[in-house]
N, C-alpha and C positions, 0 to 999 in steps of 0.2 A: 504493500500500500504506500510505502514511502516514495516510490517512483511516480506516483500519480501527480503530485505537484509539478515535477519536472516535465512530464509528458504534457500536462495542461499548459505549462509555460511555453513549451515549444510550439504547441498547436496554436496558441494565441499569438505568438510571434509571427507565424506564417499567415494567420488571418490579418494581423495588423499590416504586414508587408503587402498582402493582396489588396486590402482597403486603400493603402497609401498609393500604390501604383494605379489603382482604379481612379482615385481622386485626382492624381496628377494628370492622368490621361483626360479626365473629364474637364478639369479647369483649363488645362493646356489647350484642349481642342476648342472649348468655347471662346476663350480669350484669343487664341490663335486665329480663329475664324473672324473675330471682330477686328483683329489687326490686319488680317489678310484682305478683308473686304474694306477698301477705302472708299468712303462716300465720294461720288463724283462731285466736281465743282458745280456743274450744272444741277439745277434742282431736280430731285427725283420725281417721277410721275407718281400719281396716287394709286397705282395698281398694287394690290396686295400680293406681290410675288414673293417667293421665299427669300430672294436677295433683298428686296425692299424692306422686308421685316427686320433685316439687320441694320438698316440705315441709322435708326435712332441710337441704339446702344453703341454702334461703331462710331457715330458722331461724338458720343460722350468720351469714348476712349481717345479719339483723335483730339478732342479739345484739351484733355489732360496732357496728351503727348505734345501738343503745341507749346504748353508751358515749359516743358523740359527743353524743347527745341529753342525757345527764346533764350533760355539760360545758356545753352551751348553757343548760340549765335553771339551773345555778348562776350563770352569767354574767347571765342575766335577773334572777334573784333579787337579785343584788348591786346592780342598778340600779332596784330596785322599793322601794316604801314599804309597810310593814306596815299592814294595815287594822285599824281599831278598830270596824268595824261588827259584827263577831262577836267575842265574848269567851268564853274558855275558863274554866269553873269546874272546878277540879281537885280530886278526892279524892286528894290526894297524900300522901306519907310524912309531911310536916309535919302535915297535918290528922289523920292516924291517930294520930300520936304525941301530939298535944294531946288528942285524944278519949280516949285511954287514961288520961289524968290527970284527966279531968273528972268531976264528981260527978253529972251528969245520967245517968239510967238508959238502958241500951240502946245506947250508942255506944262503950263500952269495947272491944267486939269487932267484928270485921268478918266478914260484911257487916252494915251497919246495918239496923234495921227499915225496911221500905218506907214506913211512916208518916213516918219522918224524911225520907226522900227526897222524898215528896210535900210535906211541910212546907217543905223547902228550895226545891222548885220553885215553890210558892205565894209564898214569901218573895221569890224573884227577880222574880216578876211584880209583887208589891207594890212593889218598888223600881224598877219601870219597864221591866223586860225585856218585849220584845214576844212572845218565844217561847222556850221552854226545850226543848232537845233532850236527852233523857235517854239517854246512851250507856251503858246498863247492860243486862245480860241478865236477863229476867224469865221465863225458860222453865220454871221450877219454882215450885211453891207456896212461899210464904214459910215459912221454918222457925220464925218467930215465931208462936206460937199465939194470943197475945193482946197487947193494948196495955198499955204501962206509962208512956207519956209524958203522958197526960192532955190530949190535944188536945181542945179544946171541940167538942162535937157528935159525937165519934166513940166515945163510951163503948159498950162491949159489942161492938164490931166487931173481927173478926180483922184481921190485918195487911194482907192483900190487899184486903179490902173497904175498910179505912180509906184505903189508898193510892188506890184508885179514887175514893172519895168526895172526897178532897182534890183530885184532878185534875179532877173534875167541877165543882168550884167556879169554875174558870176555863176554860170550854169553848174548845177549839181553841187553847189556850195551851201545850200540851205535845205532844211527839212521842216516842213510845215506839219502842224499837229492836227490830228483828228481824234475824236473820242467815239465810244460806242456804248451801247447798253444791250442787255439781253432781253429787256422788255419790248413788247411789240407796241410800236407807236401808231398814231393815227395818221394816215396818209393825207398829205396836203391836197387841197383842191386845185384845179387848173382851169384856165380860161379856154374858151372855144375859139380856135383859130381856123376860120373856114377856108383860107387859101394858104398856099405854100409857094416859096420862090426858090429857084435853083441858084446855088452860090458857087458851084464848082464840082469838078470830078477829080478823084484821087485814086492812086494805085492801091492804097491800103487804108485801113481805119486809122493806123498810127499816123500816117501823113495827114489825115483829115482832122486830127485832134485840135490843132490850133484854130482852124476855121470853126469847128464845133464850139470851142471855148469862146470865141468872139460872139457867136450867136447867143449862147447862154448868158454871157455877160450883158447882152442887150435885153435880157429877161424875155427871151422868146424861145419857143421849143425848137429843137434841132432834130433832123431826121437823117439817118445814114441809110440810103436806099441802094441796094445792089444794082449795078448796071453792067452786065457782062462780067469781065474780070476786074472791074473797078467799082468804086462806091461813089455815089453822088451825095453832096451835102445840101440839104434843103432846110429852109427856115419857115416856121409857121408865121403867117401874117394875117392882119385883120381884113385887108382888102387888096385889090390889084394895085391901087395907088401906094398903099403901104408897102407892097412888095417891091415896087420901083424904088421907093426911098431906101428900103433896107439894102437892096442890091447896090445902090449908089454908095451908101455908107460903108458897105463891106468891100468896096473897091472892085466890084465886078465890072470888067470893061465891056464885055459883049452884051448885047441886048438881053435883059433879064427874062427868064422864062417863069411866068406865074401861072399856076394851075389851081383848080379847086382841090381841096384835101379829099383823100379817099379814106374809107373806113379802115382799109388795110395798112394805112400809113403808121398807125400807132404801134404796129409790130416793130417798126424800125426807129421809133422815137428814142432819142438819146437825151436824158436830162442831166443836170449837174451830178446826180448820184452815179449814173452809169459812167459818165466821163471820169469822175473821181476814182471809181473802182478800177477802171481800165488803167489809170495812171498809177494807182497804189498797189495793185495786187502783185503777188509773187508766186512763183512755182516752186514746189518743194518735192523733191524726189524721195520716195520711200515712206511717205506719211499719208495716212488716210485722213482726208480733210473732214470726214464725217465724225471723227473722234475729237476734233477741236471744239472749243466753245463756240456755239453758234450765236451770232449777234443779230439783233432784230432791227436796231436803229443805228444809223451812222450820222454823227455830227461832224461834217467835213467843211473845209474852207469853201466860201462862196465861189460861184462860178468865175468871177473876174480874177480870182487868185489861183485858179487851176491852170497850171502850165507845166510843160515837160522839163523846164529848166530847174524845177524844184523836186525834191523827194517828199514823200508823205509817210508819216508813221503815227501809230496810235499812242496816246499818252494815258489811256485808261489803265488804272492799277486797282483791280477789285480787292477788297479786304476779305479775310477769312470770316467765318461766322461770328467770331469774337471781336470783329472790328479792326483787326491788326493786319497790315499788309506784309506778307512774307514772300510773295512770289510775284513775278511780272509775266503777263501773258505775251509772249513774243509773236505768237501766231493765233489768229482767230479766223473763223469761217463765216462768210456772209453769203446768203442764198438770194439770188436775184429773182426778178419776177418770173423769168423763164425756168426757174428751178436749178440753175447752174450754181455750183459752189465756187466762191472766190476766196482765196487765202490772203489775208491782209496782215502786214507786219507791224511790230511795235516800232516806236521811234528809235530806241537804242539799236534794234536789229537793222533798221535801214541805215543808220550811221555806220555800223560795222560792215555792212555790205558795200557801202561807198568806200570805206577804208580798204577793203579787200578788192575793190574794183571789180565786183562781180555781182550778178543777179542770180547766181546759182546757189541754191540751198539744198541740203541733203540731210535726211534724218536716218540714223542707224544706231542701234544698240543704246538707245536712251540719250543720244547726243544730237544736237543740231549743228551741222557743219556749214560754215559760211565760206564757200569756195574751198581753197586748200590752206587758208590762213588762220581762220578762227573756228572755234567750236565751243559749245557750252552744254552742260546737262539740261535736258528738257523732257518733261513727261509727254505722253501722247496727246494730252489735252492742250499742249502748247505753252504750259507754264514752266518757268525756271525760277528756282529759289534764289533769292538775292543773298550774295555773300558780302556782308558788311565789313568795311575796313576800319570800323571804329566801334568802341563798346557803348558809346552814347552819342546822341546827335548834337548836343550842345545848343547854344542859343542863336548861332549865326545862320547864314543861308547855305553854307557849303555842305551840310549834312555829314556824310562820311568821306567825302573826297578832300583833297588837300587845300584847295583854294576856292574862294568866292570873291568876285570883283563887283563892287557896286556899279550898276549901269550908269550912274552919274559920271563916273570917271571916263567911261567910253564916250558918253554923250559930249563931254567937254572936249575930248579929242576930235569928235566929229565937227563940232562948231568951229574949233580952232582951224582945222584943215579947210573948211568952207571959207573962213575969213582970211586964209592965206598965211597963217602963222603956224609954227611947229606944234605938234601934239604936246599936250601938257603932262601926260602920264605915260609911263612905260610899263606895259602889262606882262611882258614875257609870255606871250601865248603862241609863239612860233611852233607850228606843228601840233598844237593842241586842238581838241574838239571842244566846242563851247555849247553849253546848255543855257540858253537865254530864257529865264523864267521869272515869274512874278512871285515874290515872297513877302509882299507887303501885307499888312493887316487887312487891306481892302480885298485882297485876293481870297483869303480864307481857304487857300488850297494847301492844306496840311494833312498829313496822314499819320495814323498811329502805326508804328513799326516796332520790332523787337528792341530797337535801340533808343526809342524816344516816343513820347506822346504827340509831339508836334514836329514831324519831319517834313520839310518842304517837298511837295510832290516832284518838283524839278530835281531835287537831290536824290530822290528814289530813282529817277530815270538816269541820272549821272552815274550812280553806283552800278546800276544794271549795265550801263554801257561799259564801264570799267571792267566788269566781269567778262563781257564779250571780248573786249580788246586783249585781255590777259588770258582768255580761254580758261578761266577759272570759275567754277561754280560748285554749288553743293549738290551732291547726288544722294537721293533717297534710296535706301536698300529696297530690293524687290519685295513684294508681298510674300513671296515664298520664303525668303531669308528671314523676315520678321516672324513668319509662322513657325519656322524651325527653332528660332531663338525662344519664342514663347513656350513651345513644347519642352525645349531643353531646360529652361528655367523652372518650369513646373515640376519636372522630375528632380531637379536640384533641390527645390523646396521640400519635396517629400523625403529626399535622402538626408537633408540636414535635420529635419524633424525626427526621423527614425534614429539618426546617429546620436543626437543630443538628448532625446527624450528619455527621462527617467521617472516619469509618472507624476511630475509636478509635486515633489515632496516638500519643497521649501521655496522661499522667495529667491534664494540663490539659484535654484534650478530655472526659475522663470527668467532671471537675468542672463543665465547662460544661453537659453534658447534665443532670447531677443538679441543678444550680442552676436551669436552665430548667424542669425538671420540677417541682422544689420550689416555684418561684415561681408556676407555674400552679396547682399544688395548693393552696398557701396562699391564692392569690387566690380560688379557688372556695370554700375553707373559710371565708374571710372573708365572702364574699357570703352563704353559708348561715347563718353566725352573725349577720350583720346582719339578714337576713330574720326570723330567729328572735326577736331581742331588740327589734326595732322594729316588725315586722309580725305577730309571734306566729305565724309560719308555719314549720312543720317540713318542710324539704325534705331528701331523702336526701343523705347525705354519703359514706358508706362505699362504696356501690355505684358511684356515678360515679367516685370517686377510684380504686377498684380497677380499673374498666374502663380509665380513663386510664393507670394505672400498668402494667397488664398489656399493654395495647396499645403503650405506650411501650417497655417492655422487649423485647417480641417484635419490634417494628419495628426497634429498635436492633440486636438480634441478627441479624435478617434483612438489614438494611441493611449491617451490618458484614461479614457473610458475603459479600454481594454486592460490597462495596467491596474486600475482600481478594482475591476472585477477579479483580476488575478490575485491582488493582494488580499481582497476580502476572502477569497477561497483559501489562500495560504494561511490567513489569520484563523479561519475556522479550523483548518487542519492542525496548525501549531498550538491552538488553544487546548488541545487534549494532552499536550506534552509539556507545556510550560505553565507558569502561574497565570491565572486569569487576569491579574492586574496588568501584566505585560501586554496582553492582547487589548485590554481596555485603553492603555496609553497609546498604542498604535492607532486605534480608531480615533482617539481624541486628536492625535496629530494630523490625521487626514482631514478632520472637520475644521481645523484651524484655517484652511484655505477659504472656507465659506464665512469667515468672521466679517462683521460690518467694516466699512471704511469711513473716514472723515471726509466730509464734502460740504461746501457752502450751498445751502438751499434756502428757499423762501417758504415759510409755513403760514398757512391760512386757516383761521378758525372762525366759523360762522355759526351763530346760535339763534334760534327762533325766540323772539321776544314774547313773553306771556304764555309760554307753553303750559305751565302749571294751571293757569286759569282755563285754558282750552280743555285740559284733561278733565276738569270737573264739570264742564258744560256740554261736552259731546259724548254720545254713546261710544263705547270702545270700537265698534266696527267703523263708525264714521271718523273717529279720531285716527285710527290706523290708516284709513283711506286717505285722509287729508295729509297725514305725515308722509305716506309713500309718494303722494303726488308732489309734495313740496321737496322731498329729498331727491326725487327724480330730476326735478328742474335744477336743483343745485349741482347734482352730479353731472348733468349734461353740460353745464357751464364749465365745470372743472375740466372735463374731458375735451371740450371745444378749445380750451386754452392750453392743451397738452399738459395738464396737471395730473397728479396721482392722488386719488382719494385714499387717505390713510385708514380712516375708521369713521363710523357713525357712533356718536355717544348720545343716545336718545334722539332728541331733535337737533343736535349739533352735528356739523360736518367738519372734519379736519382733513386738510389736503396739503400737498407741498409740490413745489416746482424745482427743477434742477437735478432730479434723480427719479428713476434710473437713467433717463436720457439727460446727458449733460447739456447745459445751455447757459450762455452768459446773460440771457434775458429772463431769468427766473423771476426777478422782482417785477419786471414789466408785465409778465404774464399773470402774476398774482393780482396786480393792480387792475389789469384788464378784466380778470374774472370778477373782482369786486364790483366794478362798474356794470358788468353784464348782469350780475345778480340784482343790482338795483333796477336795471331795465326790465328784467323778468318779473320782479315784484310789481312794477307799474303795469306791465302788460297783462299779467295773470290775476291782478287784484279783483277786477270785476267778476271774473269767473269764480274765484274763491268766495267772494261775498255772496254771490248768488247760490252757489252749490252748498257751501258749508255755513253761511251766515256769519262768518268771522273775517276780520281784517288781519292779514298776516304782516308782520314786520320782523326783520332780523337785524343783527349787529355783527360787524366783522372786525377781527383783529389780524394784523399781518406783521411778521417780523422775519428778518434775514440774518443768518449767521451760520457758523460751522456746526454741523450736527454729526451724529453717528448714524449712518444709514446702511441698511442691509437686511438680510433675512433674519428675523428674530422670532423665537418661539421654542418649541420643544421638538424632540425627534418625531413626534406624531403630527405636529402641525406647526407651521411657521408662516410668518407674513413679512413682506417687505415693508419696513417701517422706518421711522426716524426717532431719534432720541437726542435731546439737547435743550439748551435754554430757549431757543426760539419757540419751542412748543409751549412752554410755560408762559412766555411773554405774549404770544399771540392770544392765548386764552385770557390772560390778564387784561390786555388792552381791549379785547372784545367786551369784557365785563365793565370797563370804564366808559364805554360809549354812552350808556344811559345817563351818567352823571354830567357829561358834557353836551348831551343832545346831538351827538354825531352819529354817522352811519358807519364809517370806516376809520379806524385808527391804525397807523402803521409806525413801525420803529424807524429809528434814525438811519440805519443801514439801508432799509428798503427805499426810503425817500431819496437817499443819496444816489443809489444805483439807478433809480427810475426817473430822476428829475429831468432828464433830457426829453421825455415824452409825456410826463404827467405833471400836473400842478398840485402842490402840497402847501399847507400852511401849518406852522408850528402850533400845536394845541397846548402843550404843557411840558414841564420838566418835573418829573415826580420821582420820589424815592420810596419804592415799595418796602414794606416791613421786612427786615432781614437782608436787605440788599444795600451795599455801601455805595455803589456807583449809581448816579441818577439815570433815569430812563427818559429820553427825549422822544416825545410822541408827536406825530403829525396827522393831520386830517387829509385824506385823499379827496381833492376837490373835483378833478376831472382831467380830461385829456387836453394837452396843449392845442391851441387853435380852436377849441370848442367852448371856451369860457366866455360867457355873455358879458357885455359891458357893465351890467349891474353887478355881476359877481366880481369883476375886476375892481370896481369901485369899492365894493365891500372888503375885498382882500387888502386893498391899499389902505383903507381906514383902519382895518384890524392890525396891519403891520405897524402902522404909526403908533397905535395905542399900545401894542405889545412892547415896542421899543421904549416908550415912556415908562411902562410898567417895570421893565428890567433895569431902567436907570433911576428908579425910586421916585419918579415924578408922578406920584399917585393921583394927585388932583387932576392933572392933565390927562392921565390915562383913564381916570373915571369918566371924565367928560367925553372922551373919544369912544370908550366902550359903550357908554350910554347911548351915544349917537348910533352905534352899530346895532344895538338892541332895538331902538325905536325905528330906525330907517330900514333895517334888513331882517329884523327878528332873528338876530344872530345869537343862538343859544350859548356858544362858547364865549362870546363877548359878555353875556349875562353872568357867567361864572366869574370872569375876571372883574366885572363891575362890583360884584359882592365882595371879592377879596380886597379891592381898592378901598371900599368903604371901611373895612376893618383896619387896613393899614393906615388909613387917614387918621383914625382915632388912636391906633396903637401901632407905631412904626415897627417894622421888623428889626432884628439886631443888625449891628454894623457889618457883620460877616455874612449877611444874607446873600445867597447866590441865586435867588429866584427859583430854587427847587422846592416843590411842594411835597411835604412828607405825608404819606398816606397812613391812615390808621387801619389796623386790622388786616 
């Protein structure tokens, strides 16, 4: 028989191992699946497919993972050097302030004339910039009807045409911005043009673009109609005379051909949007455009600004669900009316393509290749994670790049050159790429990023461009890799639990388990951090650690349960061979783990007023029915505020907040419960009067302090309860309500903790019999923001009177308290008025501290 315990121990060990492996597989598979399935950036459809069911829990895991990602990003930024390859030119507050004081016309107000922006772009190129990225919206016609700056060669041109002419002086040296949204917009209406005029024939659509642009700039529809191997450009006109005029303005030398429009012409209509898409789109080898984010609306430069001498790139940088921008979409998909997909690039990508002198893009093995010169990690949806070269964004305009130049300095150089004097500033931008952006407070174009709450949007583009030019970016591990890591960490959690588990015999054992678990977790987090900052590889951290932690916890629970069963069995067996006292001590040691703990809670005691009177007036059946009805209402209030009902003492209810669920708002919730009790009494009073013929009223006492909380009772029955001074004080304050005429009295700790959300007034400072320290009591008046003007006036008068009372100015206090009684029927003021009358005839001793000693 002595081999039975050994056999049982071995059997239980195998069971424990099997349970642990099963749990590791279960948690690893569940969390691994959540890590493997990454919620697409595009919104999920509402279809309840098996994959869609994973969207919400997977989104939770990803949101926690993003927090660890941000920490790693800042660590990487702290070890990086800011690049000077890209320079930000900022239209900042300093520039606008200087411009308002300057004598040159057109710059005192914002926005500046576009001719000025074009001149600044040219000035930057003249100073050596390789490319200027204009991060400004040009989606509307310029409000400037004519020029006033006197730029040579631009006389007589409106602001938009002047801007376009300036950019044309340096072909492919400028990038204009466009933005997009995934929301479907409302299509704009169009005029009816009954005639069309022929403006020329061209060998290809590319050659016809300039003519199409000039037609659109005149705010008329353009049509590209096939004619054999060529295409003809036609413009919609209102009449034959209008057609003659348009042809003359467009420089058509041959007699114009004007015809009535046909229904089929709309098939060949080219609007500003179609022209823009043809100018901006790129071709990508090896990428399925259907996987890219599909945009519904494009906000592109107006037709007069569309020209082949400029490049076009998107400046939209969508944020993650938590509002933080972590990635830039370098490619998006736009579907035209005909259903064709067009791939549109980001502004940084267009700049990199210009630097590589190529329009060739290729996608392979998770990287986007720009010709043979640059490449960057990118997922199939077109997004690339931004690798920041700084740990924090700072207060300037540069973001995480090395330099930012105020636009005012460039503008002064522009004006100086126009006036025939040498430039005033040397900017050292030879061979640099410029991001010209608005970072003033008027722009409000700031983004939350991992390195700062207010990162200028232009600085995000600049850093993304630096990543492209350096062919450096962050790569996220494949879903399969994260899945295997999650499964592996789950089995490691089970292994650690089995290795270090000894049945939770002591607090030291618990610390050993937690230390072992923490060490493994920190080791994995360290490896993930190292891969991120040295290999630029983002591997999952939260999913694997959660899998390990959950497996560890459940394995410990299962192993401890098995261990307890085993020790109970061994104790029963050994009890026949050793003294029974030894077995009793072992049992007592195991129960020590269930002893209560000390914790700060808020205790609530509510007693029904006049219950003894009711007991003598109602039959027992009706009395019990009334009591059950009342206690049900009180219990519902406690549960609604996430409290714990401790016990019922006749007609009294004792409850507490802060255990077993920890919360920092236990005092707030107890105060909320007290006010809800008052509301329930008002709401149910008519029913109780009608049903039972009695008016119910209760009083409440609340106190907050450290208590002993846990399972208390005998081996046969125990209850989760609290023990400590707040229990006595809450009962004590509840009993004092009647004397002061109050509904709720709370202790000083409760009022201090909840004063940010609730209004209190000090009622008294009392010294109960047998207690050396005084008790400071407050009345709960109501929630902040809900106090009526009359109550505010009452509280102000009461506070003034109480101050006079504690300063021994009893005559003044008596007058003020008396006003409170007469004007507001303030019962507490009446109590103090009576004391003031006594002190006026017999002053308290010199060492009087305002504390009222209670008798009995």
